C-alpha positions as CSV (number, residue, x, y, z in Angstrom):
1,X,3.7,38.8,-45.5
2,X,1.6,37.7,-47.8
3,X,-0.9,35.0,-47.0
4,X,0.7,32.3,-49.9
5,X,4.1,32.6,-47.9
6,X,2.5,32.7,-44.7
7,X,0.8,29.5,-45.2
8,X,3.5,27.9,-46.3
9,X,5.6,28.7,-43.5
10,X,2.8,27.2,-41.5
11,X,3.0,24.2,-43.4
12,X,6.6,23.6,-43.0
13,X,6.3,24.2,-39.4
14,X,3.8,21.4,-39.0
15,X,5.9,18.8,-40.9
16,X,8.8,19.7,-39.2
17,X,6.7,19.4,-35.7
18,X,4.5,16.2,-36.8
19,X,1.7,18.8,-36.2
20,X,2.1,19.0,-32.1
21,X,2.3,14.6,-32.0
22,X,5.4,12.3,-31.2
23,X,8.2,12.4,-34.2
24,X,8.5,9.8,-36.0
25,X,10.5,6.6,-35.0
26,X,12.4,5.4,-38.3
27,X,11.5,1.9,-39.3
28,X,8.9,1.0,-37.1
29,X,5.5,-0.1,-38.0
30,X,2.4,-2.0,-36.8
31,X,3.2,-5.2,-38.9
32,X,4.2,-8.0,-37.0
33,X,7.9,-8.5,-36.8
34,X,9.6,-12.2,-37.1
35,X,12.8,-14.0,-37.2
36,X,14.0,-17.6,-36.7
37,X,17.6,-17.6,-35.2
38,X,18.0,-21.0,-35.0
39,X,20.7,-22.4,-32.0
40,X,21.0,-23.4,-28.6
41,X,17.9,-22.6,-25.8
42,X,19.1,-18.6,-25.1
43,X,18.9,-18.0,-21.4
44,X,16.8,-14.6,-20.3
45,X,18.9,-12.3,-17.6
46,X,17.1,-9.4,-17.5
47,X,13.7,-7.1,-18.5
48,X,13.8,-3.2,-18.6
49,X,11.2,-1.1,-19.7
50,X,12.0,2.8,-20.0
51,X,10.1,6.1,-21.4
52,X,12.8,7.7,-24.4
53,X,12.5,11.2,-25.6
54,X,9.5,9.7,-28.4
55,X,9.5,6.6,-27.6
56,X,9.1,4.0,-25.0
57,X,11.8,1.1,-24.6
58,X,11.6,-2.9,-23.7
59,X,14.7,-4.6,-23.2
60,X,15.2,-8.3,-22.9
61,X,18.8,-9.1,-22.0
62,X,20.1,-12.6,-22.2
63,X,23.1,-14.0,-20.9
64,X,24.5,-16.1,-24.1
65,X,22.5,-15.3,-27.4
66,X,18.8,-13.5,-28.6
67,X,16.8,-16.4,-30.1
68,X,14.3,-16.4,-32.7
69,X,11.3,-13.9,-31.9
70,X,8.2,-12.8,-33.3
71,X,6.6,-8.7,-31.9
72,X,2.8,-8.2,-32.8
73,X,-0.7,-6.9,-31.4
74,X,-3.0,-9.2,-30.5
75,X,-6.1,-9.1,-29.3
76,X,-7.1,-8.3,-24.9
77,X,-6.6,-10.2,-23.3
78,X,-3.5,-11.5,-22.4
79,X,-3.6,-15.1,-21.5
80,X,-0.5,-17.3,-20.1
81,X,1.3,-19.8,-22.1
82,X,-0.3,-23.6,-21.5
83,X,-2.9,-22.6,-18.6
84,X,-4.7,-20.2,-20.8
85,X,-5.2,-18.4,-17.6
86,X,-5.6,-14.6,-18.0
87,X,-3.1,-11.9,-17.5
88,X,-4.7,-8.6,-16.3
89,X,-3.0,-5.0,-17.9
90,X,-4.7,-2.7,-16.2
91,X,-5.0,0.6,-18.4
92,X,-4.3,-1.2,-21.8
93,X,-6.2,-0.8,-24.8
94,X,-3.9,-3.3,-26.8
95,X,-1.5,-5.9,-26.4
96,X,1.9,-5.9,-27.9
97,X,3.3,-10.1,-27.3
98,X,6.9,-10.7,-27.5
99,X,7.4,-14.5,-27.9
100,X,10.8,-15.7,-28.2
101,X,12.0,-19.4,-29.4
102,X,13.8,-21.4,-27.9
103,X,14.1,-19.8,-24.9
104,X,14.0,-19.9,-21.4
105,X,14.1,-18.0,-18.0
106,X,13.4,-20.4,-15.2
107,X,15.7,-23.2,-16.5
108,X,13.6,-25.3,-18.6
109,X,14.4,-28.9,-18.9
110,X,16.7,-28.6,-15.9
111,X,19.0,-26.0,-16.7
112,X,19.4,-23.0,-14.7
113,X,17.1,-20.5,-13.9
114,X,18.7,-17.4,-15.4
115,X,16.1,-14.5,-14.3
116,X,15.0,-13.7,-10.4
117,X,13.5,-10.3,-11.6
118,X,9.8,-9.6,-11.3
119,X,7.3,-10.9,-13.3
120,X,5.8,-7.7,-14.0
121,X,8.1,-4.6,-15.1
122,X,6.5,-1.1,-14.7
123,X,8.1,2.5,-15.6
124,X,7.0,6.1,-16.5
125,X,6.4,5.5,-20.0
126,X,4.2,7.4,-22.1
127,X,2.6,4.4,-24.1
128,X,3.2,1.2,-22.6
129,X,1.8,0.3,-19.2
130,X,3.6,-2.6,-18.4
131,X,5.1,-5.3,-19.4
132,X,4.4,-9.4,-18.0
133,X,5.7,-12.5,-18.0
134,X,3.4,-14.7,-19.6
135,X,4.6,-18.5,-20.1
136,X,7.9,-20.0,-20.4
137,X,7.1,-24.0,-21.7
138,X,8.1,-25.8,-23.9
139,X,11.4,-23.4,-25.2
140,X,9.1,-21.0,-25.5
141,X,9.3,-18.0,-23.4
142,X,6.4,-15.0,-24.3
143,X,6.1,-11.7,-22.2
144,X,3.1,-9.0,-23.4
145,X,3.1,-5.7,-23.2
146,X,-0.1,-3.4,-22.2
147,X,-0.3,-0.5,-24.3
148,X,-2.7,2.8,-24.1
149,X,-2.8,2.4,-27.7
150,X,-1.7,0.3,-30.6
151,X,1.2,2.6,-32.1
152,X,4.3,1.8,-34.3
153,X,7.4,-0.3,-32.8
154,X,10.3,-1.4,-34.1
155,X,12.1,-3.8,-32.8
156,X,16.3,-4.5,-33.1
157,X,19.0,-7.2,-31.8
158,X,22.1,-6.1,-30.0
159,X,25.4,-7.5,-28.9
160,X,27.4,-7.1,-25.8
161,X,25.2,-8.2,-24.0
162,X,22.7,-9.9,-26.4
163,X,19.4,-7.9,-26.1
164,X,16.3,-7.5,-27.9
165,X,15.4,-4.2,-27.6
166,X,11.5,-3.1,-28.9
167,X,10.9,0.6,-28.9
168,X,7.6,1.9,-28.8
169,X,6.3,5.1,-31.0
170,X,4.6,7.7,-28.5
171,X,1.2,8.4,-29.9
């Protein structure tokens, strides 16, 4: 085999395999995602975190609808909404914040409590160290995710049941 053909084969294998790194997550970037979704107060029902092939997935499920949201990187350390108290994120080198509005989990303004799950959600994930509740105040619901690195992510809104899905590319 000629050197030129050999080099071309190596380059093609590197391109297809991503040089040993994780495959790119289509539509992912490190820039903030913001979507206004007017409507009634949304009610959080469940929070899940899982590892998939090439990405980690954070799911916030709602009883009624997906609210407006802002998802983006913020400087460490994380702080609780309203109190400003520092939220520890062990093992995190970056912080991804998910802010939902108008939304609640604890029945803000005398409504029903719709989320009775843990305030810290963990899983055997590659990039996300854990997700933590960071506030439920004045129709603004906040969760933070500790990240091992600042990597591209994508945000999707799904129905049946209503969910906000944040996929984080493996580094």
